[in-house]
C-alpha positions, 0 to 999 in steps of 0.5 A, a space after each residue: 535554529 532560533 525561534 521567537 518574537 523579535 523587533 521588526 527592524 531585526 527580522 531581515 533575513 529571518 523566516 516568517 513563522 506565521 502568515 500576516 495580512 497587510 494592506 498591500 497583500 499577505 505575507 505567507 509563513 516560510 517567506 524569508 523577510 527582505 528589506 521590502 517585507 520589513 518596510 511593509 511590516 513597519 508601515 503596517 504598524 507591526 513592532 514585533 514579528 515571530 520568526 525562525 532563524 537557521 543557525 550555522 550547520 542547519 539545513 533548510 526544510 526543503 533541502 533537508 526533505 529532498 536529501 532524506 528522500 534521495 537517501 530513501 530512494 537512491 535509484 528511483 527508476 529501479 525502485 519504481 518510485 517518483 519523488 516530487 519536488 520539495 515544498 514546505 519541508 515535504 517530499 511525497 513519494 509515489 509509485 510509478 507502476 502497479 505492485 506492492 509496497 516493499 518497506 523496511 519497517 525497521 529502517 523507517 522506525 530508525 529514521 523517526 527515532 533520530 529527531 522529532 523534527 524529521 518525520 517519515 510516514 509510509 503506507 503499510 508494508 505490502 500494500 497493493 499500489 496503483 501507478 501514482 499512488 503515494 507510498 510515503 511522505 517525508 516532512 521536516 517539521 521546523 523550518 530547518 534541521 541540524 545537519 548532524 541529525 539529518 545525516 543520521 536519518 539519511 544513513 538510517 533510512 537508505 534504500 528503505 522503500 521500493 515498489 515490486 511489480 508483478 512477475 506474473 503477467 496473466 492468470 486463468 480463472 476457473 469457476 465451479 458451478 453447483 447449479 441453482 437459480 442464481 448460478 449464472 449471476 454468481 459466476 458473472 459476479 465472480 468473474 467481474 470481481 477477479 478481473 478487476 483485481 487482475 487489472 488493478 495489478 496490470 495483469 491479463 485474464 488468460 482464460 475463464 473456465 466454468 465447470 461442475 463443482 466436482 473434483 474430476 471436472 475441476 482437475 481437468 480444468 486445472 490441467 487445461 489452464 494456461 495462465 501464469 497463475 491459476 485462480 479457483 473460485 468455487 460455488 460451494 465453500 471449501 470446508 476442509 483440506 480434503 474438500 473438492 477444490 484441494 482434491 482436484 488440485 492434487 488430482 491435477 498433479 499439484 500441491 496444496 500448501 495451505 488451507 485457511 488464513 487469519 484474514 476475515 473476509 478470506 478465512 477459507 482461501 487456500 494456496 498451492 502450486 501446479 508445477 511452477 505456477 501458483 494456485 489460489 483457491 478463492 472463497 465465495 466472499 471474493 465475489 465482492 470487490 471490497 477489501 479481502 484476504 484475496 487481495 493481500 494474497 493475490 498481490 504478493 504472490 503475483 509480485 513474486 513475494 509470497 508470504 511465508 507461514 510466519 508472515 501469514 500468521 502475523 496477518 491476523 493483527 489487522 486482518 479483521 477487515 471491514 464488514 461486507 454489506 453483501 454478506 448474508 449475515 453479520 459476523 456476530 450472528 450464527 454461522 449460516 450453512 455454506 458460509 463462503 468466508 
């Protein structure tokens, strides 16, 4: 593509590079200059104008953006994505359902290595999505790009994006109660926070049980839970793999798979199974609706994409989430007894 200042009488058929105010109205950048626009520029006293002129083999920005978006998402219905119409060299891609963003990071990087004129920006992999939430944007920087470069970008990014919806439709919540003046307040707060997380994923709260913070009572509640997933929010922090909640899971016939994750808040979360059903033990900090390690785990597990040990280890990079104003003490201070992180 050629770009630069040319005499106005030689600008017909070129693309206006910068918007210009004229007595009869504004000429906007990106407009192809026809005889009327050239005449208006001449009448306004413009001798030169900055334009872009595609060369043979170049693909206009909107057509190029649309073609790359089509390559990234060959089957929008299957990928659960909606591709917006191209405008100013841009196509936005949005989720059509709740779920998590499944992104081939290597493919995205390969697209962006082809040519600086061709760009693809996405949300982080595994980000929880709402219907209508934007997962990616394609932007062609100049007014046209070479077909050969566009072909390479399309090949590099083919099928790189999709949204995975939940495969589990409901969850049971079990709250343990350690007594005290604030027990009802904490239980209600936890119930609301968990329900909000499930509703964001389009899931139902199958049932809620509140039991004494005791392994035997909790084990009985786990056995009685009938949701597709089981969530346990304990009144007292789980401090060890042999603590009350993990022991209750074992007593109910379940298995503890992991205690502790490198995400803060959320360090004291544990993962397990009861038969084919996932079990997530939530720390007390999950009573807040602020971003939490529970959000990362719940969304991936609910969508049938549980992270393995290597993926959990990698969560530590970026796993220091923003401070929660409701935490009893800042992280820089001494650890209070019974910290529910």
